Each structure stands twice: as structure tokens, then as C-alpha cells.
GUTILO-142833 format. One record per atom (N, C-alpha, C): atom name; x, y, z. Coordinates in Angstrom, 3 decimals. Example, Ala and Ser with C-alpha at 12.3 -4.5 7.8 and 13.67 -1.06 7.14 Angstrom:
2
<name = N, c1 = 13.190, c2 = -5.690, c3 = 7.800>
<name = CA, c1 = 12.300, c2 = -4.500, c3 = 7.800>
<name = C, c1 = 13.200, c2 = -3.300, c3 = 7.800>
<name = N, c1 = 12.850, c2 = -2.250, c3 = 7.080>
<name = CA, c1 = 13.670, c2 = -1.060, c3 = 7.140>
<name = C, c1 = 12.900, c2 = 0.030, c3 = 7.870>
//
This chain:
113
<name = N, c1 = 1.669, c2 = -25.162, c3 = 7.755>
<name = CA, c1 = 2.484, c2 = -26.205, c3 = 7.162>
<name = C, c1 = 3.775, c2 = -26.302, c3 = 7.971>
<name = N, c1 = 4.119, c2 = -27.504, c3 = 8.400>
<name = CA, c1 = 5.329, c2 = -27.659, c3 = 9.202>
<name = C, c1 = 6.587, c2 = -27.599, c3 = 8.326>
<name = N, c1 = 7.728, c2 = -27.430, c3 = 8.949>
<name = CA, c1 = 8.976, c2 = -27.223, c3 = 8.209>
<name = C, c1 = 9.367, c2 = -28.441, c3 = 7.372>
<name = N, c1 = 9.057, c2 = -29.633, c3 = 7.847>
<name = CA, c1 = 9.381, c2 = -30.844, c3 = 7.069>
<name = C, c1 = 8.551, c2 = -30.884, c3 = 5.781>
<name = N, c1 = 7.296, c2 = -30.535, c3 = 5.876>
<name = CA, c1 = 6.422, c2 = -30.527, c3 = 4.695>
<name = C, c1 = 6.843, c2 = -29.419, c3 = 3.729>
<name = N, c1 = 7.250, c2 = -28.283, c3 = 4.253>
<name = CA, c1 = 7.735, c2 = -27.190, c3 = 3.402>
<name = C, c1 = 8.969, c2 = -27.629, c3 = 2.627>
<name = N, c1 = 9.896, c2 = -28.291, c3 = 3.319>
<name = CA, c1 = 11.121, c2 = -28.759, c3 = 2.671>
<name = C, c1 = 10.792, c2 = -29.784, c3 = 1.589>
<name = N, c1 = 9.854, c2 = -30.667, c3 = 1.869>
<name = CA, c1 = 9.451, c2 = -31.682, c3 = 0.900>
<name = C, c1 = 8.788, c2 = -31.035, c3 = -0.323>
<name = N, c1 = 7.939, c2 = -30.066, c3 = -0.100>
<name = CA, c1 = 7.269, c2 = -29.361, c3 = -1.197>
<name = C, c1 = 8.284, c2 = -28.623, c3 = -2.055>
<name = N, c1 = 9.244, c2 = -27.974, c3 = -1.417>
<name = CA, c1 = 10.306, c2 = -27.255, c3 = -2.122>
<name = C, c1 = 11.132, c2 = -28.215, c3 = -2.979>
<name = N, c1 = 11.478, c2 = -29.374, c3 = -2.421>
<name = CA, c1 = 12.259, c2 = -30.370, c3 = -3.145>
<name = C, c1 = 11.484, c2 = -30.889, c3 = -4.352>
<name = N, c1 = 10.193, c2 = -31.172, c3 = -4.176>
<name = CA, c1 = 9.358, c2 = -31.667, c3 = -5.269>
<name = C, c1 = 9.278, c2 = -30.640, c3 = -6.399>
<name = N, c1 = 9.156, c2 = -29.379, c3 = -6.037>
<name = CA, c1 = 9.096, c2 = -28.320, c3 = -7.044>
<name = C, c1 = 10.394, c2 = -28.259, c3 = -7.845>
<name = N, c1 = 11.523, c2 = -28.327, c3 = -7.168>
<name = CA, c1 = 12.817, c2 = -28.250, c3 = -7.841>
<name = C, c1 = 13.062, c2 = -29.436, c3 = -8.761>
<name = N, c1 = 12.443, c2 = -30.571, c3 = -8.472>
<name = CA, c1 = 12.637, c2 = -31.774, c3 = -9.283>
<name = C, c1 = 11.733, c2 = -31.809, c3 = -10.507>
<name = N, c1 = 10.745, c2 = -30.941, c3 = -10.577>
<name = CA, c1 = 9.849, c2 = -30.910, c3 = -11.731>
<name = C, c1 = 10.618, c2 = -30.505, c3 = -12.985>
<name = N, c1 = 10.270, c2 = -31.141, c3 = -14.084>
<name = CA, c1 = 10.868, c2 = -30.783, c3 = -15.363>
<name = C, c1 = 10.108, c2 = -29.582, c3 = -15.910>
<name = N, c1 = 10.828, c2 = -28.497, c3 = -16.146>
<name = CA, c1 = 10.216, c2 = -27.266, c3 = -16.642>
<name = C, c1 = 10.205, c2 = -27.288, c3 = -18.169>
<name = N, c1 = 9.079, c2 = -26.926, c3 = -18.804>
<name = CA, c1 = 9.033, c2 = -26.900, c3 = -20.267>
<name = C, c1 = 9.940, c2 = -25.799, c3 = -20.817>
<name = N, c1 = 10.733, c2 = -26.167, c3 = -21.809>
<name = CA, c1 = 11.686, c2 = -25.248, c3 = -22.426>
<name = C, c1 = 11.297, c2 = -25.053, c3 = -23.884>
<name = N, c1 = 11.481, c2 = -23.857, c3 = -24.413>
<name = CA, c1 = 11.138, c2 = -23.656, c3 = -25.815>
<name = C, c1 = 11.111, c2 = -22.206, c3 = -26.239>
<name = N, c1 = 10.317, c2 = -21.961, c3 = -27.277>
<name = CA, c1 = 10.208, c2 = -20.643, c3 = -27.886>
<name = C, c1 = 8.781, c2 = -20.139, c3 = -27.694>
<name = N, c1 = 8.653, c2 = -18.860, c3 = -27.398>
<name = CA, c1 = 7.330, c2 = -18.269, c3 = -27.223>
<name = C, c1 = 7.274, c2 = -16.903, c3 = -27.884>
<name = N, c1 = 6.055, c2 = -16.419, c3 = -28.043>
<name = CA, c1 = 5.904, c2 = -15.059, c3 = -28.548>
<name = C, c1 = 4.860, c2 = -14.319, c3 = -27.728>
<name = N, c1 = 4.933, c2 = -13.022, c3 = -27.821>
<name = CA, c1 = 3.960, c2 = -12.126, c3 = -27.218>
<name = C, c1 = 3.332, c2 = -11.384, c3 = -28.385>
<name = N, c1 = 2.009, c2 = -11.422, c3 = -28.449>
<name = CA, c1 = 1.298, c2 = -10.769, c3 = -29.551>
<name = C, c1 = 0.412, c2 = -9.647, c3 = -29.021>
<name = N, c1 = 0.379, c2 = -8.585, c3 = -29.793>
<name = CA, c1 = -0.552, c2 = -7.493, c3 = -29.512>
<name = C, c1 = -1.648, c2 = -7.575, c3 = -30.563>
<name = N, c1 = -2.825, c2 = -7.983, c3 = -30.152>
<name = CA, c1 = -3.941, c2 = -8.142, c3 = -31.084>
<name = C, c1 = -4.350, c2 = -6.811, c3 = -31.705>
<name = N, c1 = -4.286, c2 = -5.745, c3 = -30.950>
<name = CA, c1 = -4.722, c2 = -4.439, c3 = -31.439>
<name = C, c1 = -3.717, c2 = -3.828, c3 = -32.412>
<name = N, c1 = -2.444, c2 = -4.043, c3 = -32.176>
<name = CA, c1 = -1.423, c2 = -3.419, c3 = -33.000>
<name = C, c1 = -0.736, c2 = -4.360, c3 = -33.966>
<name = N, c1 = -1.056, c2 = -5.636, c3 = -33.911>
<name = CA, c1 = -0.484, c2 = -6.672, c3 = -34.780>
<name = C, c1 = 1.026, c2 = -6.811, c3 = -34.630>
<name = N, c1 = 1.564, c2 = -6.384, c3 = -33.519>
<name = CA, c1 = 2.996, c2 = -6.524, c3 = -33.236>
<name = C, c1 = 3.268, c2 = -7.893, c3 = -32.611>
<name = N, c1 = 4.480, c2 = -8.433, c3 = -32.847>
<name = CA, c1 = 4.881, c2 = -9.718, c3 = -32.274>
<name = C, c1 = 6.309, c2 = -9.606, c3 = -31.772>
<name = N, c1 = 6.543, c2 = -10.157, c3 = -30.583>
<name = CA, c1 = 7.872, c2 = -10.240, c3 = -29.998>
<name = C, c1 = 8.154, c2 = -11.705, c3 = -29.697>
<name = N, c1 = 9.377, c2 = -12.161, c3 = -29.963>
<name = CA, c1 = 9.746, c2 = -13.562, c3 = -29.781>
<name = C, c1 = 10.911, c2 = -13.668, c3 = -28.816>
<name = N, c1 = 10.897, c2 = -14.747, c3 = -28.030>
<name = CA, c1 = 12.035, c2 = -15.048, c3 = -27.158>
<name = C, c1 = 12.070, c2 = -16.545, c3 = -26.881>
<name = N, c1 = 13.155, c2 = -16.987, c3 = -26.277>
<name = CA, c1 = 13.315, c2 = -18.379, c3 = -25.877>
<name = C, c1 = 13.327, c2 = -18.446, c3 = -24.358>
<name = N, c1 = 13.048, c2 = -19.636, c3 = -23.836>
<name = CA, c1 = 12.996, c2 = -19.770, c3 = -22.386>
<name = C, c1 = 13.361, c2 = -21.186, c3 = -21.951>
<name = N, c1 = 14.050, c2 = -21.269, c3 = -20.841>
<name = CA, c1 = 14.333, c2 = -22.557, c3 = -20.209>
<name = C, c1 = 13.221, c2 = -22.933, c3 = -19.237>
<name = N, c1 = 12.237, c2 = -22.030, c3 = -19.088>
<name = CA, c1 = 11.074, c2 = -22.292, c3 = -18.240>
<name = C, c1 = 9.910, c2 = -21.459, c3 = -18.780>
<name = N, c1 = 9.134, c2 = -22.063, c3 = -19.673>
<name = CA, c1 = 8.055, c2 = -21.334, c3 = -20.338>
<name = C, c1 = 6.985, c2 = -20.852, c3 = -19.366>
<name = N, c1 = 6.674, c2 = -21.651, c3 = -18.375>
<name = CA, c1 = 5.653, c2 = -21.250, c3 = -17.405>
<name = C, c1 = 6.083, c2 = -20.008, c3 = -16.626>
<name = N, c1 = 7.341, c2 = -19.976, c3 = -16.216>
<name = CA, c1 = 7.847, c2 = -18.807, c3 = -15.489>
<name = C, c1 = 7.875, c2 = -17.578, c3 = -16.392>
<name = N, c1 = 8.202, c2 = -17.772, c3 = -17.669>
<name = CA, c1 = 8.212, c2 = -16.649, c3 = -18.608>
<name = C, c1 = 6.822, c2 = -16.070, c3 = -18.787>
<name = N, c1 = 5.819, c2 = -16.941, c3 = -18.864>
<name = CA, c1 = 4.443, c2 = -16.457, c3 = -18.994>
<name = C, c1 = 4.020, c2 = -15.699, c3 = -17.736>
<name = N, c1 = 4.337, c2 = -16.243, c3 = -16.562>
<name = CA, c1 = 4.000, c2 = -15.558, c3 = -15.307>
<name = C, c1 = 4.680, c2 = -14.200, c3 = -15.217>
<name = N, c1 = 5.960, c2 = -14.140, c3 = -15.594>
<name = CA, c1 = 6.721, c2 = -12.891, c3 = -15.549>
<name = C, c1 = 6.105, c2 = -11.853, c3 = -16.500>
<name = N, c1 = 5.738, c2 = -12.307, c3 = -17.705>
<name = CA, c1 = 5.125, c2 = -11.398, c3 = -18.666>
<name = C, c1 = 3.795, c2 = -10.863, c3 = -18.137>
<name = N, c1 = 2.948, c2 = -11.742, c3 = -17.634>
<name = CA, c1 = 1.647, c2 = -11.309, c3 = -17.116>
<name = C, c1 = 1.805, c2 = -10.301, c3 = -15.983>
<name = N, c1 = 2.752, c2 = -10.545, c3 = -15.099>
<name = CA, c1 = 3.012, c2 = -9.605, c3 = -14.004>
<name = C, c1 = 3.493, c2 = -8.263, c3 = -14.561>
<name = N, c1 = 4.417, c2 = -8.318, c3 = -15.519>
<name = CA, c1 = 4.956, c2 = -7.081, c3 = -16.105>
<name = C, c1 = 3.888, c2 = -6.288, c3 = -16.833>
<name = N, c1 = 2.983, c2 = -6.982, c3 = -17.522>
<name = CA, c1 = 1.897, c2 = -6.288, c3 = -18.210>
<name = C, c1 = 0.958, c2 = -5.610, c3 = -17.212>
<name = N, c1 = 0.638, c2 = -6.307, c3 = -16.136>
<name = CA, c1 = -0.274, c2 = -5.754, c3 = -15.132>
<name = C, c1 = 0.322, c2 = -4.546, c3 = -14.417>
<name = N, c1 = 1.626, c2 = -4.604, c3 = -14.162>
<name = CA, c1 = 2.265, c2 = -3.531, c3 = -13.407>
<name = C, c1 = 2.885, c2 = -2.453, c3 = -14.297>
<name = N, c1 = 2.937, c2 = -2.701, c3 = -15.602>
<name = CA, c1 = 3.543, c2 = -1.735, c3 = -16.516>
<name = C, c1 = 5.050, c2 = -1.703, c3 = -16.440>
<name = N, c1 = 5.646, c2 = -2.766, c3 = -15.935>
<name = CA, c1 = 7.099, c2 = -2.799, c3 = -15.743>
<name = C, c1 = 7.810, c2 = -3.529, c3 = -16.881>
<name = N, c1 = 7.389, c2 = -3.263, c3 = -18.104>
<name = CA, c1 = 7.977, c2 = -3.877, c3 = -19.299>
<name = C, c1 = 9.298, c2 = -3.183, c3 = -19.620>
<name = N, c1 = 10.357, c2 = -3.960, c3 = -19.841>
<name = CA, c1 = 11.661, c2 = -3.391, c3 = -20.154>
<name = C, c1 = 11.837, c2 = -3.117, c3 = -21.648>
<name = N, c1 = 11.201, c2 = -3.906, c3 = -22.501>
<name = CA, c1 = 11.327, c2 = -3.739, c3 = -23.938>
<name = C, c1 = 10.614, c2 = -2.451, c3 = -24.358>
<name = N, c1 = 11.344, c2 = -1.564, c3 = -25.009>
<name = CA, c1 = 10.802, c2 = -0.250, c3 = -25.361>
<name = C, c1 = 9.608, c2 = -0.292, c3 = -26.295>
<name = N, c1 = 9.678, c2 = -1.091, c3 = -27.368>
<name = CA, c1 = 8.565, c2 = -1.122, c3 = -28.316>
<name = C, c1 = 7.334, c2 = -1.789, c3 = -27.698>
<name = N, c1 = 7.542, c2 = -2.797, c3 = -26.869>
<name = CA, c1 = 6.417, c2 = -3.442, c3 = -26.185>
<name = C, c1 = 5.790, c2 = -2.480, c3 = -25.171>
<name = N, c1 = 6.614, c2 = -1.721, c3 = -24.485>
<name = CA, c1 = 6.116, c2 = -0.736, c3 = -23.516>
<name = C, c1 = 5.257, c2 = 0.324, c3 = -24.217>
<name = N, c1 = 5.682, c2 = 0.759, c3 = -25.415>
<name = CA, c1 = 4.904, c2 = 1.739, c3 = -26.178>
<name = C, c1 = 3.554, c2 = 1.168, c3 = -26.590>
<name = N, c1 = 3.551, c2 = -0.066, c3 = -27.070>
<name = CA, c1 = 2.296, c2 = -0.706, c3 = -27.476>
<name = C, c1 = 1.377, c2 = -0.912, c3 = -26.273>
<name = N, c1 = 1.967, c2 = -1.257, c3 = -25.145>
<name = CA, c1 = 1.186, c2 = -1.431, c3 = -23.923>
<name = C, c1 = 0.502, c2 = -0.118, c3 = -23.537>
<name = N, c1 = 1.237, c2 = 0.982, c3 = -23.641>
<name = CA, c1 = 0.666, c2 = 2.295, c3 = -23.311>
<name = C, c1 = -0.463, c2 = 2.671, c3 = -24.270>
<name = N, c1 = -0.333, c2 = 2.283, c3 = -25.533>
<name = CA, c1 = -1.360, c2 = 2.600, c3 = -26.529>
<name = C, c1 = -2.617, c2 = 1.744, c3 = -26.399>
<name = N, c1 = -2.441, c2 = 0.443, c3 = -26.153>
<name = CA, c1 = -3.557, c2 = -0.494, c3 = -26.266>
<name = C, c1 = -4.034, c2 = -1.109, c3 = -24.959>
<name = N, c1 = -3.192, c2 = -1.127, c3 = -23.940>
<name = CA, c1 = -3.578, c2 = -1.750, c3 = -22.674>
<name = C, c1 = -3.252, c2 = -3.236, c3 = -22.629>
<name = N, c1 = -3.072, c2 = -3.744, c3 = -21.437>
<name = CA, c1 = -2.625, c2 = -5.130, c3 = -21.214>
<name = C, c1 = -3.588, c2 = -6.169, c3 = -21.768>
<name = N, c1 = -4.865, c2 = -5.849, c3 = -21.825>
<name = CA, c1 = -5.862, c2 = -6.828, c3 = -22.270>
<name = C, c1 = -5.694, c2 = -7.242, c3 = -23.737>
<name = N, c1 = -4.906, c2 = -6.503, c3 = -24.506>
<name = CA, c1 = -4.694, c2 = -6.821, c3 = -25.916>
<name = C, c1 = -3.440, c2 = -7.663, c3 = -26.168>
<name = N, c1 = -2.776, c2 = -8.095, c3 = -25.107>
<name = CA, c1 = -1.543, c2 = -8.867, c3 = -25.260>
<name = C, c1 = -1.764, c2 = -10.310, c3 = -24.855>
<name = N, c1 = -1.100, c2 = -11.199, c3 = -25.579>
<name = CA, c1 = -1.210, c2 = -12.612, c3 = -25.258>
<name = C, c1 = 0.125, c2 = -13.327, c3 = -25.374>
<name = N, c1 = 0.278, c2 = -14.358, c3 = -24.578>
<name = CA, c1 = 1.468, c2 = -15.199, c3 = -24.556>
<name = C, c1 = 1.147, c2 = -16.457, c3 = -25.351>
<name = N, c1 = 2.028, c2 = -16.838, c3 = -26.255>
<name = CA, c1 = 1.793, c2 = -18.018, c3 = -27.079>
<name = C, c1 = 3.064, c2 = -18.867, c3 = -27.163>
<name = N, c1 = 2.950, c2 = -20.139, c3 = -26.824>
<name = CA, c1 = 4.079, c2 = -21.063, c3 = -26.952>
<name = C, c1 = 4.151, c2 = -21.495, c3 = -28.411>
<name = N, c1 = 5.315, c2 = -21.307, c3 = -29.017>
<name = CA, c1 = 5.510, c2 = -21.680, c3 = -30.411>
<name = C, c1 = 6.115, c2 = -23.073, c3 = -30.554>
<name = N, c1 = 7.012, c2 = -23.421, c3 = -29.653>
<name = CA, c1 = 7.691, c2 = -24.715, c3 = -29.692>
<name = C, c1 = 8.096, c2 = -25.139, c3 = -28.293>
<name = N, c1 = 7.985, c2 = -26.419, c3 = -28.013>
<name = CA, c1 = 8.469, c2 = -26.991, c3 = -26.760>
<name = C, c1 = 9.512, c2 = -28.046, c3 = -27.128>
<name = N, c1 = 10.637, c2 = -28.035, c3 = -26.417>
<name = CA, c1 = 11.744, c2 = -28.932, c3 = -26.742>
<name = C, c1 = 11.780, c2 = -30.150, c3 = -25.836>
<name = N, c1 = 12.441, c2 = -31.168, c3 = -26.325>
<name = CA, c1 = 12.624, c2 = -32.422, c3 = -25.602>
<name = C, c1 = 13.353, c2 = -32.142, c3 = -24.281>
<name = N, c1 = 12.792, c2 = -32.594, c3 = -23.161>
<name = CA, c1 = 13.430, c2 = -32.320, c3 = -21.867>
<name = C, c1 = 14.749, c2 = -33.075, c3 = -21.666>
<name = N, c1 = 15.038, c2 = -34.044, c3 = -22.521>
<name = CA, c1 = 16.258, c2 = -34.841, c3 = -22.368>
<name = C, c1 = 17.459, c2 = -34.293, c3 = -23.134>
<name = N, c1 = 17.321, c2 = -33.126, c3 = -23.746>
<name = CA, c1 = 18.450, c2 = -32.517, c3 = -24.456>
<name = C, c1 = 19.548, c2 = -32.141, c3 = -23.471>
<name = N, c1 = 20.794, c2 = -32.249, c3 = -23.919>
<name = CA, c1 = 21.900, c2 = -31.797, c3 = -23.082>
<name = C, c1 = 21.869, c2 = -30.276, c3 = -23.006>
<name = N, c1 = 22.581, c2 = -29.722, c3 = -22.053>
<name = CA, c1 = 22.615, c2 = -28.260, c3 = -21.889>
<name = C, c1 = 23.142, c2 = -27.597, c3 = -23.159>
<name = N, c1 = 24.153, c2 = -28.193, c3 = -23.773>
<name = CA, c1 = 24.714, c2 = -27.633, c3 = -25.003>
<name = C, c1 = 23.695, c2 = -27.698, c3 = -26.141>
<name = N, c1 = 23.056, c2 = -28.860, c3 = -26.315>
<name = CA, c1 = 22.061, c2 = -29.015, c3 = -27.372>
<name = C, c1 = 20.917, c2 = -28.019, c3 = -27.180>
<name = N, c1 = 20.472, c2 = -27.884, c3 = -25.945>
<name = CA, c1 = 19.383, c2 = -26.960, c3 = -25.650>
<name = C, c1 = 19.770, c2 = -25.527, c3 = -25.992>
<name = N, c1 = 20.951, c2 = -25.109, c3 = -25.581>
<name = CA, c1 = 21.405, c2 = -23.734, c3 = -25.851>
<name = C, c1 = 21.446, c2 = -23.458, c3 = -27.350>
<name = N, c1 = 21.980, c2 = -24.402, c3 = -28.121>
<name = CA, c1 = 22.058, c2 = -24.230, c3 = -29.570>
<name = C, c1 = 20.673, c2 = -24.210, c3 = -30.206>
<name = N, c1 = 19.803, c2 = -25.103, c3 = -29.765>
<name = CA, c1 = 18.458, c2 = -25.177, c3 = -30.316>
<name = C, c1 = 17.646, c2 = -23.924, c3 = -29.985>
<name = N, c1 = 17.758, c2 = -23.435, c3 = -28.761>
<name = CA, c1 = 17.054, c2 = -22.207, c3 = -28.379>
<name = C, c1 = 17.481, c2 = -21.046, c3 = -29.273>
<name = N, c1 = 18.770, c2 = -20.926, c3 = -29.502>
<name = CA, c1 = 19.295, c2 = -19.836, c3 = -30.327>
<name = C, c1 = 18.832, c2 = -19.984, c3 = -31.786>
<name = N, c1 = 18.960, c2 = -21.185, c3 = -32.325>
<name = CA, c1 = 18.603, c2 = -21.441, c3 = -33.715>
<name = C, c1 = 17.105, c2 = -21.244, c3 = -33.978>
<name = N, c1 = 16.277, c2 = -21.783, c3 = -33.113>
<name = CA, c1 = 14.830, c2 = -21.707, c3 = -33.317>
<name = C, c1 = 14.280, c2 = -20.309, c3 = -33.027>
<name = N, c1 = 14.896, c2 = -19.596, c3 = -32.093>
<name = CA, c1 = 14.485, c2 = -18.204, c3 = -31.856>
<name = C, c1 = 14.726, c2 = -17.385, c3 = -33.125>
<name = N, c1 = 15.880, c2 = -17.585, c3 = -33.735>
<name = CA, c1 = 16.203, c2 = -16.879, c3 = -34.976>
<name = C, c1 = 15.188, c2 = -17.233, c3 = -36.067>
<name = N, c1 = 14.847, c2 = -18.514, c3 = -36.185>
<name = CA, c1 = 13.862, c2 = -18.948, c3 = -37.171>
<name = C, c1 = 12.517, c2 = -18.235, c3 = -36.962>
<name = N, c1 = 12.019, c2 = -18.229, c3 = -35.729>
<name = CA, c1 = 10.713, c2 = -17.633, c3 = -35.445>
<name = C, c1 = 10.733, c2 = -16.115, c3 = -35.603>
<name = N, c1 = 11.841, c2 = -15.488, c3 = -35.265>
<name = CA, c1 = 11.943, c2 = -14.044, c3 = -35.487>
<name = C, c1 = 11.747, c2 = -13.715, c3 = -36.961>
<name = N, c1 = 12.412, c2 = -14.479, c3 = -37.819>
<name = CA, c1 = 12.302, c2 = -14.252, c3 = -39.258>
<name = C, c1 = 10.929, c2 = -14.664, c3 = -39.781>
<name = N, c1 = 10.465, c2 = -15.810, c3 = -39.354>
<name = CA, c1 = 9.200, c2 = -16.356, c3 = -39.837>
<name = C, c1 = 8.011, c2 = -15.452, c3 = -39.531>
<name = N, c1 = 8.009, c2 = -14.849, c3 = -38.352>
<name = CA, c1 = 6.897, c2 = -13.996, c3 = -37.930>
<name = C, c1 = 7.165, c2 = -12.511, c3 = -38.156>
<name = N, c1 = 8.324, c2 = -12.193, c3 = -38.732>
<name = CA, c1 = 8.738, c2 = -10.788, c3 = -38.871>
<name = C, c1 = 8.592, c2 = -10.088, c3 = -37.524>
<name = N, c1 = 9.116, c2 = -10.742, c3 = -36.509>
<name = CA, c1 = 8.949, c2 = -10.293, c3 = -35.122>
<name = C, c1 = 10.183, c2 = -9.543, c3 = -34.633>
<name = N, c1 = 10.017, c2 = -8.975, c3 = -33.456>
<name = CA, c1 = 11.106, c2 = -8.307, c3 = -32.760>
<name = C, c1 = 11.550, c2 = -9.207, c3 = -31.606>
<name = N, c1 = 12.781, c2 = -9.029, c3 = -31.175>
<name = CA, c1 = 13.251, c2 = -9.768, c3 = -29.997>
<name = C, c1 = 12.656, c2 = -9.143, c3 = -28.751>
<name = N, c1 = 12.219, c2 = -9.999, c3 = -27.856>
<name = CA, c1 = 11.655, c2 = -9.503, c3 = -26.613>
<name = C, c1 = 12.749, c2 = -9.071, c3 = -25.644>
<name = N, c1 = 13.781, c2 = -9.875, c3 = -25.525>
<name = CA, c1 = 14.908, c2 = -9.574, c3 = -24.632>
<name = C, c1 = 16.209, c2 = -9.691, c3 = -25.411>
<name = N, c1 = 17.142, c2 = -8.794, c3 = -25.092>
<name = CA, c1 = 18.500, c2 = -8.801, c3 = -25.603>
<name = C, c1 = 18.677, c2 = -9.492, c3 = -26.838>
//
């Protein structure tokens, strides 16, 4: 691939609208659930899958469940996707509010911080 095509591909990728919202990670074997929000749901799913495969999970309770049950028992689930036209402020508030709702609704743990 020539440098002009690489630059064009890079630009096209950066211009794509990334899905933003709330997701959870479920352990089918242990019935545990972790919830988090993301400004890029696809990247969050990729990061989780990589972390599960390599065992590089930072969350202590998720790491324990992974050691007990193995990566094959974990799944990524999108709970909500937000309007891509929200302002940065609206998005930040909505991510925080809806993450709190899903944590309570699912009796879940926070995945990150």
C-alpha cells in the first residue's frame, strides 16, 4: 500500500463515528456482571477480548473469575448506544448517569474506576 493510500485510509478511519454507550461483561459460569461506559464500544470490546485472552485483566474480581472459569465463559454485551450527535457535555453526563443506572439495575460491579 503506498503512502498516499495509507494516509487516506487513516483519515477515513478517524472520520468514522464510533458507537458510544454502556456495556457489560458477563460471566456465564459465575453469574457475575461488570458494567462500564465507553466513547468507543467497538474498541472496548476488542480491548476486553485481548485482555481475556492474555490474562491481563486489571479488575481484581474479574481477574479472579477469569482464573476460576476461563475466558470462554465471558461475554461482552452492549446495553445502550447513544445518539452520536450529543455534545461532549451531554455525552459525559449521560454516560455517568446511565452507567449508574445499569450498575444498580443489574446489581453489577464497576469494571473500571
